[in-house]
C-alpha positions as CSV (number, residue, x, y, z in Angstrom):
1,M,0.0,0.0,0.0
2,E,1.3,3.4,-0.9
3,F,1.3,6.3,1.6
4,F,2.0,10.0,1.5
5,C,3.7,11.4,4.6
6,Y,4.4,15.1,5.1
7,H,6.0,16.1,8.4
8,R,5.5,19.9,8.8
9,D,8.2,21.7,10.8
10,R,7.5,23.3,14.1
11,A,8.4,27.0,14.3
12,G,12.0,27.4,15.6
13,S,13.0,23.8,14.9
14,L,15.7,24.4,12.3
15,A,18.5,23.8,14.8
16,L,16.9,20.6,16.0
17,R,16.4,19.4,12.4
18,R,20.0,20.1,11.5
19,E,21.1,18.2,14.7
20,L,19.1,15.2,13.7
21,A,19.9,15.1,10.0
22,E,22.2,12.1,10.1
23,E,19.7,10.2,12.3
24,H,16.9,11.1,9.9
25,W,18.9,9.9,6.9
26,S,19.9,6.7,8.6
27,Y,16.3,6.0,9.5
28,M,15.2,6.7,5.9
29,D,18.0,4.4,4.7
30,R,16.1,1.5,6.3
31,Y,13.3,2.3,3.9
32,A,15.3,2.8,0.7
33,A,13.6,0.0,-1.3
34,E,10.1,1.2,-0.3
35,L,10.5,4.9,-1.0
36,I,8.7,6.3,-4.1
37,A,9.8,9.9,-3.4
38,R,11.3,12.0,-0.7
39,G,12.7,15.4,0.1
40,P,12.4,18.6,2.1
41,T,10.1,21.5,1.5
42,F,11.2,25.1,1.9
43,A,9.8,28.6,2.6
44,A,9.5,31.1,-0.3
45,D,13.2,32.0,0.2
46,G,14.0,28.5,-1.1
47,E,16.5,28.0,1.7
48,T,14.6,27.7,5.0
49,P,13.3,24.1,5.6
50,T,9.6,23.9,6.4
51,G,9.0,20.1,6.3
52,S,9.8,16.7,4.9
53,V,7.9,14.7,2.2
54,H,8.0,10.9,2.0
55,I,6.0,8.7,-0.4
56,V,6.4,5.1,0.6
57,D,5.0,1.7,-0.2
58,L,4.5,-0.3,3.0
59,P,2.5,-3.4,4.0
60,G,-0.4,-1.5,5.7
61,P,-1.6,1.4,7.9
62,D,0.2,0.1,11.1
63,A,3.5,0.1,9.2
64,A,2.8,3.6,7.8
65,R,2.0,5.0,11.3
66,A,5.2,3.4,12.6
67,F,7.2,5.0,9.7
68,A,5.7,8.4,10.3
69,F,5.8,8.5,14.1
70,D,9.0,6.7,14.8
71,E,11.0,9.1,12.6
72,P,13.7,10.8,14.7
73,G,12.6,14.3,14.1
74,H,9.0,13.5,15.1
75,Q,10.2,11.7,18.2
76,A,12.3,14.8,19.1
77,G,9.4,17.3,18.6
78,A,10.8,19.0,15.4
79,Y,7.4,18.7,13.6
80,R,4.1,20.6,14.4
81,D,2.0,18.0,12.6
82,V,2.1,15.0,10.2
83,L,-0.2,14.5,7.2
84,L,-0.3,10.8,6.6
85,R,-2.7,9.5,3.9
86,R,-3.1,6.5,1.7
87,W,-1.9,7.5,-1.8
88,R,-2.0,6.0,-5.3
89,N,0.9,6.3,-7.6
90,L,-0.8,7.3,-10.9
91,L,2.6,7.6,-12.7
92,G,3.7,4.2,-11.7
93,R,7.3,5.3,-11.1
94,T,9.6,6.6,-8.4
95,M,11.2,10.1,-8.3
96,W,14.5,8.5,-9.4
97,E,12.8,7.4,-12.6
98,F,11.7,10.9,-13.4
99,P,13.0,11.7,-16.9
100,G,14.0,15.3,-15.9
101,G,16.5,14.1,-13.3
102,R,17.4,15.8,-10.1
103,V,18.5,19.1,-11.4
104,G,17.2,21.7,-13.9
105,G,14.2,23.8,-13.0
106,D,12.5,24.5,-9.8
107,R,10.5,21.7,-7.9
108,Y,7.4,22.0,-5.9
109,L,5.0,20.0,-3.7
110,V,1.4,20.8,-4.6
111,L,-1.3,19.7,-2.2
112,G,-5.0,20.0,-3.1
113,L,-7.1,19.5,0.0
114,G,-10.8,19.2,0.5
115,P,-11.8,18.1,-3.0
116,D,-15.2,18.0,-4.5
117,R,-17.1,14.7,-4.1
118,R,-16.0,12.9,-7.2
119,T,-15.2,9.2,-6.7
120,V,-11.6,8.1,-6.5
121,G,-11.9,6.2,-9.9
122,D,-12.6,9.5,-11.6
123,L,-9.2,11.1,-10.7
124,G,-6.7,11.0,-13.5
125,L,-3.6,12.9,-14.5
126,P,-4.3,16.7,-15.0
127,S,-5.6,17.6,-18.4
128,G,-3.1,19.5,-20.5
129,A,-0.3,18.8,-18.0
130,D,3.0,18.1,-19.4
131,R,3.6,14.5,-18.1
132,D,7.4,15.2,-18.3
133,D,7.1,17.8,-15.5
134,L,5.2,15.5,-13.1
135,I,7.7,13.8,-10.7
136,A,5.0,12.1,-8.7
137,F,1.2,12.4,-8.8
138,G,-1.7,10.8,-7.1
139,P,-4.8,11.0,-4.9
140,L,-4.7,11.3,-1.2
141,L,-7.2,8.8,0.1
142,S,-9.1,7.9,3.3
143,D,-7.8,5.1,5.5
144,D,-9.9,2.5,3.7
145,A,-8.9,4.0,0.3
146,A,-12.6,4.4,-0.6
147,S,-12.8,8.2,-0.4
148,W,-10.7,10.9,-2.2
149,V,-9.7,13.5,0.3
150,G,-7.1,15.4,-1.8
151,T,-4.2,15.2,-4.3
152,A,-0.5,15.4,-3.9
153,A,1.9,16.2,-6.7
154,L,5.6,16.8,-7.0
155,V,6.2,18.8,-10.1
156,R,8.9,20.7,-12.0
157,A,7.8,24.2,-12.8
158,S,9.2,27.7,-13.5
159,D,7.4,29.3,-10.6
160,P,4.8,28.6,-7.9
161,D,1.8,29.7,-10.0
162,R,2.8,27.3,-12.8
163,A,3.1,24.5,-10.2
164,R,-0.3,25.4,-8.8
165,A,-1.8,25.1,-12.3
166,V,-1.2,21.3,-12.1
167,L,-4.4,21.0,-10.0
168,A,-7.6,22.6,-10.9
169,S,-7.8,25.0,-7.9
170,A,-11.6,25.4,-8.1
171,R,-12.0,21.7,-7.3
172,Y,-10.4,22.0,-3.9
173,A,-11.1,24.0,-0.7
174,D,-7.4,24.8,-0.5
175,V,-4.3,24.4,-2.7
176,E,-0.9,24.6,-1.1
177,V,2.4,25.1,-3.0
178,H,5.7,24.5,-1.3
179,R,9.2,24.6,-2.8
180,W,10.6,21.1,-2.7
181,E,13.8,19.3,-3.8
182,F,14.8,15.7,-4.3
183,G,15.8,14.3,-0.9
184,G,18.4,11.9,0.4
185,R,22.0,12.2,1.6
186,R,24.0,15.1,0.2
């Protein structure tokens, strides 16, 4: 089962995040084979970390909760909250298989939350979107995967407005756009 996990930083936790960087990476190394995508989000300045995204394929909800809540930064109190949702990989690939590679162009996390009441089966890739700029894309689902509760996309775009255009904003109560980069050890 695929899960989307977004740890959002607590205000003032940057020093703690830096202190725990090696522990975080070592923890994630244990999940290397299960990771579909990973990486930090940043404030508008593109430099100040604001969170950490992980899309992971795990045996079930208990394993996903353990993954999210046993993470060293979460255990130490670095995060203000965790968004953990079932997810479906509509591109069928990992970020490492993204044809655009790790560099070239800005990268963003786009979250569409509180969608209209379409069924999950109706969600497809965005119309008119250049598939080559989608790094990861899929619905956020209820725990039983029966209800669509949002959409998460990792996208290469020239600016936040272009990234936001990947989702039809009118279909969601809120659309968030966060600068993002490919994660892992540097």
